[in-house]
Every structure is written in C-alpha cells, then in structure tokens.
C-alpha positions as CSV (number, residue, x, y, z in Angstrom):
1,M,0.0,0.0,0.0
2,D,1.2,3.5,-0.8
3,K,1.9,5.0,2.7
4,E,1.2,8.5,1.4
5,A,-2.4,7.6,0.4
6,P,-5.3,8.6,2.7
7,R,-5.8,5.9,5.3
8,S,-9.6,6.2,4.9
9,E,-9.5,4.7,1.5
10,D,-7.4,2.0,-0.1
11,S,-6.9,2.4,-3.9
12,A,-5.1,0.4,-6.5
13,E,-4.6,1.0,-10.2
14,V,-5.3,-2.0,-12.3
15,V,-5.7,-2.5,-16.0
16,L,-9.0,-4.3,-16.9
17,S,-10.0,-5.6,-20.3
18,S,-11.9,-2.9,-22.2
19,I,-15.5,-4.0,-22.2
20,P,-17.6,-2.3,-25.0
21,R,-21.2,-1.1,-24.4
22,D,-22.5,-3.9,-26.7
23,Y,-21.3,-6.9,-24.9
24,N,-22.5,-10.4,-23.9
25,A,-20.6,-12.2,-21.1
26,A,-21.3,-15.8,-22.3
27,H,-20.1,-15.0,-25.8
28,D,-16.9,-13.4,-24.3
29,L,-16.1,-16.3,-22.0
30,L,-16.5,-18.9,-24.8
31,Q,-14.8,-17.0,-27.6
32,R,-11.7,-16.0,-25.7
33,N,-10.9,-19.7,-25.2
34,L,-11.7,-20.8,-28.8
35,Q,-9.7,-17.9,-30.2
36,A,-6.8,-18.9,-27.9
37,G,-6.8,-22.4,-29.4
38,R,-8.3,-24.2,-26.5
39,A,-11.2,-25.9,-28.3
40,D,-9.8,-29.4,-27.5
41,Q,-8.9,-28.6,-23.9
42,V,-11.1,-29.9,-21.1
43,A,-13.2,-27.1,-19.6
44,F,-15.4,-29.0,-17.1
45,V,-15.4,-32.5,-15.8
46,D,-18.1,-34.0,-13.5
47,E,-18.9,-37.5,-12.4
48,R,-20.5,-38.4,-15.8
49,V,-18.5,-36.7,-18.5
50,A,-15.6,-34.4,-19.4
51,M,-16.3,-31.6,-21.8
52,T,-13.9,-29.5,-23.9
53,Y,-14.2,-25.8,-24.6
54,G,-15.2,-26.6,-28.2
55,E,-17.9,-29.1,-27.1
56,L,-19.2,-26.6,-24.4
57,A,-19.5,-23.8,-27.0
58,R,-21.6,-26.0,-29.3
59,R,-23.7,-27.2,-26.4
60,V,-24.3,-23.7,-25.2
61,D,-25.4,-22.6,-28.7
62,H,-27.8,-25.6,-28.9
63,F,-29.3,-24.7,-25.5
64,A,-29.7,-21.1,-26.3
65,R,-31.5,-21.9,-29.5
66,G,-33.6,-24.5,-27.7
67,L,-34.7,-21.9,-25.2
68,H,-36.2,-19.9,-28.0
69,S,-37.9,-23.0,-29.3
70,I,-39.9,-23.4,-26.1
71,G,-41.0,-19.8,-26.0
72,V,-38.3,-18.3,-23.7
73,G,-36.9,-15.1,-25.1
74,R,-34.9,-12.0,-24.5
75,E,-35.1,-10.6,-21.0
76,D,-37.2,-13.5,-19.8
77,R,-36.0,-15.1,-16.6
78,I,-35.4,-18.8,-15.9
79,M,-34.7,-20.3,-12.6
80,L,-31.8,-22.8,-12.0
81,C,-32.2,-25.2,-9.1
82,L,-29.4,-27.5,-10.2
83,T,-26.6,-29.5,-8.6
84,D,-23.1,-29.1,-10.0
85,T,-22.9,-31.0,-13.3
86,I,-22.1,-30.1,-16.8
87,D,-25.7,-29.0,-17.2
88,W,-25.2,-26.1,-14.9
89,P,-22.7,-24.1,-17.0
90,T,-24.6,-25.2,-20.1
91,I,-27.9,-23.7,-18.9
92,F,-26.3,-20.7,-17.3
93,L,-24.2,-19.6,-20.3
94,G,-26.8,-20.7,-22.8
95,A,-29.4,-18.5,-21.2
96,I,-27.0,-15.5,-21.1
97,K,-26.1,-16.0,-24.7
98,A,-29.8,-16.0,-25.6
99,G,-30.4,-12.8,-23.8
100,V,-32.3,-14.6,-21.1
101,V,-31.6,-13.9,-17.4
102,P,-30.7,-17.0,-15.3
103,V,-31.8,-16.9,-11.7
104,C,-29.6,-19.1,-9.5
105,V,-31.0,-20.6,-6.3
106,N,-29.9,-22.9,-3.5
107,T,-30.8,-26.5,-4.0
108,G,-31.5,-27.2,-0.3
109,L,-34.4,-24.9,0.4
110,S,-38.0,-25.6,1.3
111,K,-41.0,-25.7,-1.0
112,H,-42.1,-22.4,0.6
113,D,-38.9,-20.7,-0.3
114,Y,-39.1,-21.9,-3.9
115,D,-42.7,-20.8,-4.2
116,Y,-41.7,-17.4,-3.0
117,M,-38.7,-17.1,-5.3
118,L,-40.7,-18.3,-8.4
119,R,-43.4,-15.8,-7.7
120,D,-41.0,-13.0,-6.9
121,S,-38.8,-13.5,-10.0
122,R,-41.7,-14.5,-12.3
123,A,-39.4,-17.0,-13.9
124,K,-40.9,-18.4,-17.1
125,A,-39.1,-21.7,-16.9
126,L,-37.7,-23.8,-14.1
127,F,-34.7,-26.1,-14.6
128,V,-34.3,-28.5,-11.7
129,S,-32.0,-31.5,-11.0
130,R,-33.7,-34.8,-10.6
131,S,-32.2,-35.2,-7.1
132,V,-34.0,-32.1,-5.8
133,Y,-37.2,-32.4,-7.9
134,S,-39.4,-33.5,-5.0
135,A,-38.9,-30.1,-3.2
136,L,-40.5,-28.3,-6.2
137,D,-43.0,-30.9,-7.3
138,G,-46.4,-29.3,-8.0
139,L,-45.2,-25.7,-8.1
140,H,-45.3,-25.4,-11.8
141,N,-49.0,-26.1,-11.7
142,S,-49.8,-23.4,-9.2
143,I,-47.8,-20.5,-10.5
144,S,-49.3,-18.8,-13.5
145,T,-46.1,-17.1,-14.7
146,L,-44.2,-20.4,-14.8
147,S,-44.9,-22.1,-18.1
148,R,-42.2,-24.8,-18.2
149,L,-40.5,-27.3,-15.8
150,M,-37.4,-29.0,-17.3
151,V,-35.5,-31.8,-15.5
152,S,-31.8,-32.2,-15.6
153,E,-30.1,-35.7,-15.7
154,A,-33.3,-37.6,-16.4
155,P,-36.8,-37.0,-17.7
156,L,-39.9,-37.3,-15.5
157,A,-43.5,-37.9,-16.5
158,D,-44.7,-34.3,-16.0
159,G,-41.6,-32.4,-17.1
160,G,-39.3,-32.2,-20.0
161,D,-35.5,-32.7,-19.9
162,I,-32.4,-30.8,-20.8
163,G,-31.6,-33.3,-23.6
164,A,-34.9,-32.4,-25.3
165,I,-34.0,-28.7,-25.4
166,L,-30.5,-29.5,-26.7
167,E,-31.9,-31.6,-29.4
168,A,-34.4,-29.0,-30.4
169,G,-31.5,-26.4,-30.7
170,A,-29.1,-28.7,-32.6
171,E,-30.2,-27.8,-36.1
172,D,-26.7,-26.3,-36.7
173,D,-23.6,-25.5,-34.7
174,H,-23.9,-21.8,-34.6
175,L,-26.1,-19.2,-32.9
176,D,-26.0,-15.5,-33.4
177,T,-25.5,-14.0,-29.9
178,I,-28.4,-11.9,-28.8
179,D,-27.4,-8.3,-28.5
180,T,-27.0,-7.3,-24.9
181,I,-25.5,-4.3,-23.1
182,S,-22.5,-4.6,-20.7
183,D,-24.5,-2.9,-17.9
184,E,-27.8,-4.6,-18.3
185,P,-28.9,-7.4,-15.9
186,C,-27.1,-10.7,-16.7
187,F,-28.0,-13.0,-13.8
188,W,-29.5,-13.1,-10.4
189,L,-28.3,-14.7,-7.2
190,Y,-30.9,-15.4,-4.4
191,S,-29.8,-15.3,-0.8
192,S,-31.3,-14.6,2.6
193,G,-33.0,-11.3,3.3
194,I,-33.6,-9.4,6.4
195,D,-37.3,-10.1,6.4
196,G,-36.9,-13.8,6.3
197,H,-37.6,-14.0,2.6
198,P,-34.9,-14.8,0.0
199,R,-33.5,-11.7,-1.8
200,A,-32.3,-11.5,-5.3
201,T,-29.0,-9.7,-6.1
202,I,-28.8,-8.5,-9.7
203,H,-25.5,-8.6,-11.5
204,C,-24.6,-7.2,-14.9
205,H,-22.7,-8.7,-17.9
206,S,-19.4,-6.9,-17.3
207,S,-19.0,-8.2,-13.7
208,L,-18.2,-11.7,-14.7
209,V,-15.0,-11.1,-16.6
210,Q,-13.9,-8.3,-14.4
211,M,-14.1,-10.4,-11.3
212,G,-12.1,-13.2,-13.1
213,E,-9.4,-10.7,-14.1
214,L,-9.2,-8.9,-10.7
215,F,-9.1,-11.9,-8.4
216,G,-8.8,-15.1,-10.5
217,Q,-5.8,-13.8,-12.5
218,G,-4.7,-10.8,-10.5
219,V,-4.4,-12.5,-7.2
220,L,-4.5,-16.3,-7.9
221,E,-2.6,-16.0,-11.2
222,L,-4.7,-18.8,-12.7
223,T,-3.4,-20.2,-16.0
224,P,-4.7,-22.8,-18.5
225,R,-2.7,-25.4,-16.6
226,D,-4.8,-25.0,-13.4
227,R,-7.6,-27.3,-12.3
228,C,-10.1,-25.7,-9.9
229,L,-12.1,-27.5,-7.2
230,S,-14.6,-25.7,-5.0
231,V,-16.5,-27.0,-2.0
232,A,-19.1,-24.2,-2.5
233,P,-21.7,-25.0,-5.1
234,L,-22.3,-23.1,-8.3
235,Y,-25.5,-21.4,-7.2
236,S,-23.6,-19.3,-4.7
237,A,-21.5,-16.2,-5.7
238,Y,-18.4,-17.9,-4.2
239,G,-18.9,-21.1,-6.0
240,L,-20.0,-19.5,-9.3
241,C,-16.7,-17.7,-9.5
242,N,-14.6,-20.6,-8.3
243,S,-16.0,-23.2,-10.7
244,L,-17.0,-21.2,-13.7
245,I,-15.9,-17.6,-14.0
246,F,-12.3,-18.0,-12.8
247,P,-11.5,-21.1,-14.8
248,M,-13.1,-19.8,-18.0
249,V,-11.4,-16.4,-17.8
250,A,-8.0,-18.2,-17.4
251,G,-8.8,-21.1,-19.8
252,A,-8.4,-23.5,-16.9
253,M,-10.4,-26.7,-16.0
254,A,-13.1,-26.9,-13.4
255,V,-13.8,-30.1,-11.5
256,L,-17.4,-30.4,-10.5
257,K,-19.0,-32.4,-7.7
258,S,-22.8,-32.7,-7.5
259,G,-24.9,-33.4,-4.5
260,R,-23.7,-33.8,-0.9
261,R,-20.0,-33.5,-0.2
262,T,-18.1,-35.5,2.4
263,V,-14.5,-35.4,3.6
264,S,-14.0,-38.7,1.7
265,D,-15.2,-37.0,-1.5
266,L,-12.8,-34.2,-1.0
267,I,-9.9,-36.6,-0.4
268,H,-10.8,-38.6,-3.5
269,Y,-10.8,-35.5,-5.7
270,L,-7.6,-34.1,-4.3
271,T,-5.7,-37.3,-4.8
272,G,-7.2,-38.0,-8.3
273,A,-9.2,-41.0,-7.3
274,A,-12.3,-39.1,-8.6
275,P,-13.6,-38.2,-11.0
276,A,-12.1,-40.8,-13.3
277,K,-13.2,-39.1,-16.5
278,V,-9.9,-37.2,-16.9
279,V,-6.5,-38.6,-16.2
280,G,-4.4,-36.1,-14.4
281,A,-7.4,-34.0,-13.2
282,R,-6.0,-33.6,-9.6
283,P,-6.9,-30.0,-8.6
284,T,-4.2,-27.4,-8.4
285,V,-6.4,-24.8,-6.6
286,L,-8.8,-25.6,-3.8
287,F,-11.5,-23.2,-2.9
288,G,-12.7,-24.0,0.6
289,V,-14.0,-22.7,3.9
290,P,-12.3,-23.0,7.3
291,A,-14.6,-25.8,8.7
292,G,-14.0,-27.9,5.6
293,L,-10.3,-27.4,5.9
294,A,-10.4,-28.5,9.5
295,A,-12.5,-31.5,8.7
296,L,-10.1,-32.6,6.1
297,L,-7.2,-32.3,8.5
298,A,-9.0,-34.3,11.1
299,D,-9.6,-37.2,8.8
300,P,-7.1,-40.1,9.2
301,E,-7.0,-40.4,5.4
302,C,-6.0,-36.8,4.9
303,P,-3.3,-36.8,2.2
304,D,0.2,-35.5,2.6
305,D,1.7,-32.9,0.2
306,H,3.2,-35.5,-2.0
307,E,-0.2,-37.1,-2.7
308,V,-1.8,-33.9,-4.0
309,S,-1.1,-31.4,-6.8
310,L,-2.2,-28.3,-4.9
311,R,-0.3,-25.1,-5.4
312,L,-2.9,-22.9,-3.7
313,C,-5.9,-22.9,-1.3
314,V,-8.4,-20.1,-1.0
315,S,-10.5,-19.8,2.2
316,A,-13.5,-17.5,2.7
317,G,-16.9,-17.5,4.4
318,D,-15.7,-17.7,8.0
319,S,-12.9,-16.8,10.3
320,L,-9.7,-18.7,9.5
321,S,-7.6,-19.2,12.7
322,A,-3.8,-18.9,12.5
323,S,-3.4,-22.4,13.9
324,L,-5.7,-24.0,11.4
325,Q,-3.9,-22.1,8.6
326,R,-0.5,-23.3,9.7
327,R,-1.6,-26.9,10.2
328,F,-3.1,-27.0,6.7
329,E,-0.1,-25.5,5.1
330,E,2.2,-28.0,6.9
331,K,0.2,-31.0,6.1
332,L,-0.7,-30.3,2.5
333,G,2.3,-28.2,1.6
334,T,0.3,-25.4,0.1
335,P,-0.3,-21.8,1.2
336,V,-3.8,-20.8,2.3
337,L,-5.1,-17.3,1.2
338,N,-7.8,-16.1,3.6
339,G,-10.2,-13.5,2.2
340,F,-13.6,-11.9,2.6
341,S,-16.4,-11.9,0.0
342,A,-19.9,-10.5,-0.5
343,T,-22.7,-11.6,-2.8
344,E,-23.2,-7.9,-3.7
345,M,-19.6,-7.7,-4.9
346,L,-19.7,-11.2,-6.5
347,H,-16.6,-12.6,-4.8
348,I,-13.5,-11.8,-2.7
349,Y,-12.5,-8.1,-2.5
350,L,-10.3,-8.4,0.6
351,S,-7.6,-11.0,0.5
352,N,-4.2,-12.2,1.5
353,T,-1.9,-12.9,-1.4
354,P,1.0,-15.3,-2.1
355,A,3.3,-12.3,-1.8
356,E,1.8,-10.7,1.3
357,T,0.0,-12.6,4.0
358,A,-0.8,-11.9,7.7
359,E,-2.3,-14.8,9.7
360,G,-5.6,-14.1,11.4
361,T,-6.5,-11.4,8.9
362,V,-8.5,-11.2,5.7
363,G,-5.7,-9.4,4.0
364,K,-5.7,-6.1,2.0
365,P,-8.0,-4.8,-0.7
366,V,-7.8,-6.8,-4.0
367,P,-6.3,-4.4,-6.6
368,G,-9.3,-2.7,-8.3
369,F,-11.3,-2.4,-5.2
370,R,-11.3,0.5,-2.7
371,I,-12.3,0.2,1.0
372,R,-13.5,2.6,3.7
373,L,-14.2,2.0,7.3
374,V,-16.7,4.5,8.7
375,D,-18.6,5.3,11.9
376,E,-22.3,5.9,12.3
377,Q,-21.9,9.4,10.8
378,N,-20.1,8.0,7.7
379,V,-16.8,9.5,9.0
380,D,-13.6,7.4,8.4
381,V,-12.3,5.8,11.5
382,P,-8.6,5.7,12.3
383,D,-6.5,2.5,12.2
384,G,-7.1,0.2,15.2
385,N,-10.8,1.3,15.5
386,V,-13.7,-0.8,14.4
387,G,-15.8,0.6,11.5
388,T,-18.5,-0.4,9.0
389,L,-16.9,-1.5,5.7
390,L,-17.8,0.2,2.5
391,V,-16.4,-1.2,-0.8
392,N,-16.2,0.3,-4.2
393,G,-15.4,-1.8,-7.2
394,P,-16.4,-2.7,-10.8
395,T,-18.2,-5.9,-9.8
396,A,-20.8,-4.3,-7.6
397,A,-24.4,-5.5,-8.2
398,L,-27.0,-3.3,-9.7
399,G,-29.2,-3.7,-6.7
400,Y,-31.9,-6.0,-5.2
401,W,-35.0,-7.1,-7.1
402,N,-38.2,-5.8,-5.6
403,Q,-36.3,-4.4,-2.6
404,R,-36.2,-0.7,-3.1
405,Q,-35.5,0.4,0.5
406,Q,-32.8,-2.3,1.0
407,S,-31.2,-1.3,-2.3
408,R,-31.1,2.4,-1.1
409,D,-29.7,1.3,2.3
410,V,-26.9,-0.8,0.8
411,F,-25.9,0.7,-2.6
412,L,-24.7,4.2,-1.8
413,G,-23.6,5.7,-5.0
414,P,-20.2,4.2,-5.9
415,W,-20.0,2.5,-2.5
416,V,-21.6,-0.7,-1.2
417,K,-22.4,-0.9,2.5
418,T,-21.6,-4.5,3.5
419,G,-23.0,-4.5,7.0
420,D,-19.7,-6.0,8.2
421,R,-17.3,-4.5,10.8
422,F,-13.6,-4.5,10.5
423,W,-10.5,-2.8,11.9
424,R,-7.3,-2.1,10.1
425,D,-3.8,-2.5,11.6
426,T,-0.9,-0.2,11.0
427,E,0.4,-2.5,8.2
428,G,-2.9,-2.1,6.3
429,F,-4.3,-5.6,7.0
430,Y,-8.0,-5.9,7.8
431,H,-9.4,-7.8,10.8
432,Y,-13.0,-9.0,10.9
433,A,-15.0,-7.7,13.9
434,G,-18.5,-9.2,13.2
435,R,-21.7,-7.9,11.8
436,C,-23.0,-4.5,12.5
437,D,-26.0,-6.0,14.3
438,D,-23.7,-8.2,16.4
439,L,-22.2,-5.1,18.1
440,I,-22.9,-4.1,21.6
441,K,-23.1,-0.4,22.3
442,I,-21.6,0.8,25.6
443,S,-21.6,4.4,26.6
444,G,-21.8,5.5,23.0
445,Q,-19.0,3.1,21.9
446,F,-19.4,-0.1,19.9
447,V,-18.0,-3.4,21.3
448,S,-17.5,-6.3,19.0
449,P,-18.4,-9.8,20.5
450,A,-16.1,-11.3,17.8
451,E,-13.2,-9.2,18.9
452,I,-13.6,-10.3,22.6
453,A,-14.1,-13.9,21.6
454,S,-11.0,-13.8,19.4
455,A,-8.9,-12.4,22.2
456,L,-10.0,-15.0,24.7
457,Q,-9.6,-17.8,22.1
458,A,-5.9,-16.9,21.9
459,H,-5.3,-18.0,25.6
460,D,-3.8,-21.4,25.8
461,A,-6.3,-22.6,28.4
462,V,-9.4,-21.9,26.2
463,A,-11.0,-24.4,23.9
464,E,-14.2,-22.5,22.9
465,V,-15.7,-19.1,23.4
466,S,-19.1,-17.5,22.9
467,V,-19.6,-13.8,23.6
468,I,-23.2,-12.6,23.9
469,G,-25.0,-9.4,24.9
470,A,-26.7,-9.9,28.3
471,P,-28.9,-7.5,30.2
472,E,-28.0,-5.9,33.6
473,E,-29.6,-3.2,35.6
474,E,-32.1,-0.9,33.8
475,G,-32.1,-3.1,30.7
476,L,-28.6,-2.1,29.7
477,I,-26.7,-4.7,27.5
478,R,-23.2,-5.7,28.4
479,P,-20.9,-8.4,27.0
480,K,-20.9,-11.8,28.6
481,A,-18.3,-14.4,27.8
482,L,-19.1,-18.1,27.9
483,V,-15.9,-20.2,28.0
484,V,-15.2,-23.9,27.6
485,L,-11.8,-24.7,29.0
486,K,-9.4,-27.3,27.5
487,P,-9.2,-30.7,29.3
488,N,-7.3,-30.7,32.6
489,E,-7.9,-26.9,33.1
490,T,-9.8,-26.0,36.3
491,P,-12.8,-23.6,36.0
492,D,-12.2,-21.8,39.3
493,E,-12.0,-18.2,40.4
494,A,-8.2,-18.2,39.9
495,M,-8.7,-19.2,36.2
496,Q,-11.4,-16.5,35.9
497,Q,-9.0,-13.9,37.2
498,R,-6.2,-15.1,34.9
499,L,-8.5,-14.8,31.8
500,M,-9.7,-11.3,32.8
501,A,-6.2,-10.1,33.4
502,Y,-5.2,-11.5,30.0
503,L,-8.1,-9.7,28.4
504,A,-7.1,-6.4,30.2
505,D,-3.7,-6.7,28.5
506,N,-5.1,-7.2,25.1
507,L,-8.3,-5.1,24.9
508,A,-9.3,-1.6,25.8
509,Q,-11.0,-1.3,29.2
510,Y,-14.4,-0.5,27.8
511,K,-14.3,-3.7,25.7
512,L,-13.9,-6.1,28.7
513,P,-16.8,-8.4,29.3
514,K,-19.0,-7.7,32.3
515,W,-19.2,-11.4,33.1
516,L,-17.1,-14.4,32.4
517,E,-18.8,-17.8,32.9
518,F,-17.4,-21.3,32.5
519,V,-19.6,-23.8,30.7
520,D,-19.2,-27.5,29.6
521,V,-20.7,-26.8,26.2
522,L,-21.6,-23.7,24.3
523,P,-25.3,-23.1,23.6
524,G,-26.4,-24.5,20.3
525,N,-23.4,-26.9,20.0
526,E,-25.3,-30.1,19.5
527,P,-23.3,-33.3,18.6
528,I,-22.7,-33.8,14.9
529,A,-24.8,-36.7,13.6
530,S,-23.6,-37.1,10.0
531,P,-20.4,-36.7,8.1
532,E,-22.2,-35.3,5.1
533,V,-23.0,-31.7,4.5
534,S,-25.8,-30.3,2.4
535,E,-25.1,-27.9,-0.4
536,T,-27.3,-25.4,1.4
537,D,-24.8,-23.9,3.7
538,G,-21.2,-23.0,3.6
539,S,-20.8,-21.6,7.1
540,A,-19.4,-23.2,10.2
541,I,-20.7,-20.5,12.5
542,A,-24.3,-19.8,13.2
543,E,-24.9,-16.1,12.9
544,T,-27.1,-15.2,15.9
545,E,-27.8,-11.6,16.8
546,G,-25.5,-10.5,19.5
547,I,-23.4,-13.7,19.6
548,S,-19.9,-14.4,18.4
549,Q,-18.2,-17.8,18.6
550,T,-14.7,-19.0,17.9
551,S,-13.4,-22.5,18.2
552,G,-10.0,-24.0,18.7
553,D,-10.1,-27.7,19.3
554,R,-13.6,-27.8,17.9
555,E,-12.1,-27.4,14.5
556,N,-11.0,-31.0,14.7
557,L,-14.5,-32.2,15.3
558,V,-16.3,-30.5,12.5
559,E,-16.7,-33.4,10.1
560,S,-20.0,-32.4,8.8
561,V,-19.4,-28.9,7.6
562,L,-17.7,-28.8,4.2
563,H,-19.1,-25.6,3.0
564,Q,-20.3,-22.4,3.5
565,A,-22.1,-21.8,0.8
566,D,-24.0,-19.2,1.0
567,A,-23.3,-19.4,4.5
568,A,-24.6,-17.9,7.0
569,H,-27.1,-16.3,5.5
570,Q,-24.9,-18.4,3.7
571,A,-21.6,-17.0,5.2
572,L,-19.5,-17.7,2.0
573,M,-22.7,-17.2,1.7
574,Q,-25.1,-16.5,4.2
575,G,-24.1,-12.9,4.5
576,D,-27.3,-12.6,6.4
577,D,-29.2,-9.4,6.1
578,E,-26.6,-7.8,3.9
579,G,-26.0,-10.7,1.5
580,R,-22.5,-11.7,2.6
581,R,-21.7,-15.6,1.3
C-alpha cells in the first residue's frame, strides 16, 4: 500500500480488459478460449462426463436456440435449481447468450422458499436437477407465470428434460448471440433477506470477466494449466466464480461435484481418485471454507503434500484461525489465502496474497477495489478502530430485485455498505469484527463480540468461546463471555482472574466483558450426527444476533461442515441481512 495515500480509502490502479457497451458475457467467456486455441482442452469435468471448450461452446449454442424453441426469449427469466454437473454451465451460459436472465437458487431450500422465489422472480421456466425435484413438485401447476419445468439428468413424466432442449436447438452448430449491453442485468443470485424471505441480487454482464481478471488472474494467477475444485456450489456467488468464472477467464479446468460432499469425497478428488473421466485431473487450486479445511485435517486419510497437486488454497466464508492455517499448510504443503467476500460484490475483495500474508486477517483490498471503514456518521475511523466496511469496485451488483429500500440502504452511489465490521492494523491488513447488528453499544461506543471472543480464544487454556449481549440493571446490555476450557484446566476463580487479566492486557477497558462464565458446552453446539454436508450452507458458525463464537479444538471435530455456501445467510454465503456468502 502507498503509505502516502489517505488511510480512509485504499486504492489500486489495475488494467482491466476494455468492455464495450455492446457486450455479452457468455459469448466473451467462450470465444476467448476458442480464439486462444483451447477448443480441445477440457473445460469441465463432472462424475459423468468431461467436456472440452469446443464441445461446451456447441452445447451452449444448442441450448440457447432450444430456449427460444420453447418460447423463452430475450429478458425473460429462468430459474436454475441445479446441482453441480455439466448441465449447470450449459444452462447458465446458454441463457445469457440467448439474452435470457438465469436466476440461481440454493438446491437445499423448502418448497415455501421456492414458491416465494418463483413468484418474486416471475421466472418463465424452471430447470431442476432430478435429485431435488421433489422439493419443487407441483409448483409449476400453481404459479401462473411459470410455463415450463425442465428436469436435468433424467426425464420425469410431468416435465421435459435438458436433452430435449439441446436436441431442439441442434439444427446447426452456430447461434448469433443476442445483442445485450454490458451494464444490463445478466444473472441473479438469491440469498437470505432481512425479512426472512430470499432476496435477489442483480449482476450485470461486465462483472463476470472483471471479477475473473481482478481476483482469478490478478491474485491467484490462474493459467490454462490449473484445475479448480470448489467446496461451494455453483448457485452461490463464491462457487460460481470458483468453478465457472475464474476457470473460463483463465482457460483452466473446473472439477465439478454434484450433491452432498463428504470429507472422503474431497480426499478422492484431491488425490485424483475421482472423477475418473480425466487422467491427471487432480486439482491445483482448492476453494474452501475453514470448517471444511479443519474436517479434512481431522480425517485419518487426509493426504500429505506428495499425494496432491495443490499449489494454492483459498478460504472464505468464515474466520480462519492462524493455527488452522499453519496446520493445513504444513500437512498439504500449500499456502492458504484467507479472504472476505460478499454476494453484492460477487466474490472476494479483501484477501491475503501469495506475496503478502498476515495470519488471522482477511488481507488487504484486492487491486481494483477500494475500501473505507466508517462510523455511524459516515466518517472514516482511524487505524485500530472498528468501523463499518464500504467497498467500491467494478463488480458491484445493480441492486436487489423488488427491494427498493434495501437497495437504497446498501448501494450508496459508488459504495456498497456491506454491514460488516472491520478494523485495520498499521500494516494495512484488515481484521474481521463481526456484523453491525452483532455489536454491543456501551456508553456510545461499539464493542464487537467477535473481537472479545478472538482475544479469549488466543489464551492457551481456552477451547471454545461465545460472547453474547446480556442484560443488567435498567435493561442495559453488556458483554458476557461463555468459556469452555481445555481438558485438565480448572474452571475456578483463579482461572477467571487469569483470563480477565489476560483480556485487560489485550483489549481496551471498555471492551472487557462484564461477566465471564465457565460452561461445559456452548449453547447450540449439539453433537454432529452425520459426516455429510448439504449444499445449502457453507458456514461453520451460526450467525445469531449479539453472539460471536470462535473455536479451537472444535475445528478438529467439524466433520459435517464442508461448505459455506452461502453461509450464513450463507456465510460464503449467508451474509445474512446484507447478503454476505
């Protein structure tokens, strides 16, 4: 960072590809690879098939033409409720090339959620994987704006299938791309909203390639030799970039895994045991979340560095502890880049880099993005003080669909108000301090439960911490720390004094908890029943108002959480009320 630059705003000069006003993102992503001579190079591989860039381009054309054959045309919307197979990029890119807007949704929601999103979006056609069809069965008969239900992977009696559309569009191998504008809506991503209903974030055509250039190439330095594996599914902003945008911008390969993911699945993919469709498809870049990395390390079959081909691991969606980062790097011999993302910005805009990393932080602004930390009066806060993060970058969403007031609250001219709190150290690295609505206000000053929990977690006697806002006299809210000690540590008054003294050495006086209580287990920490994780969530931490948790030894027990996906709200992925993922 330029030390002469204003500390209220980080800026970086980058050179992006010139994107003309008349522009179609799908056409660009495909043509750049064909023109580079990569028609015979594998673009995607799933459990069923491997597909080259040339085959993908023809398949996308066929699908785009097939959409028109079933009455879906320019600016219509279609909904994708699909698991990660070759059909996902086919339908997504085919829709965009046809001037149709794909609406991407979580595959693990309730019928009530799908009903709301179909009515809210007024999608004309619904494309659903056979494995999740039961959750949507019957909706196409009750929603007047939905005229078609098409099933991926296999036909069903009351729906068509993807193969039928491809066949209908296969009259020739070329489709004239529908004229679109770089700034017009390209696709939607649904995530949790503050009123309990899903909320659609609208992204434009230019954002896809710009995100790929800024982070995929600018930070990760992806090349056609890379093979990308993401634990987050394609329907999330994090997964969409990891498994589609970044590989296609760089001309790399994406390895797709549909359905539930287990630690065993991850091991098989990392070691090349699956998928068997492409020899030498072992991933070189892993996109994960902290809980997934911890679960991998805890598995007795976790491979060593000589058994994998990783050159880089990216982590987002949750706090990555320094100890977990070091253990992962030592075991698998690859650096872990911790970063922070938001659905509104499409992917990571704060990140550590291979050249500059600070453990326990989310790094510095990705070149091309600018950051401010402000107080309640929108005044920049000095280094070391917690402030609300505002971000400015070319990948910002256009707004929320049918959410005028929320759009006005979040999209502030060139700045996006994330609803997340950070503080910046003197070296320019950013430290996460929780959500705005997690903060506790004491005598006019905000206290971050996450900051208190993180400080306590660093003590060598502490296993787990939860910091909550608890009432005292006259209804005032004060911080209360719930602490689980490590085995063989004694939860007595002496230990309590030791921990409070430790906090006093590491936190400002006004940040100290009013109470410190020892417990055997943290509230909400039920035993894990299954090693499998649904694609619906990429977060390891439940985002509860006024509560912040960190875990030390618990990292070794999280077998069941392999993604965030839209986590929390989908923390990759559940960015809760501000759409963070």
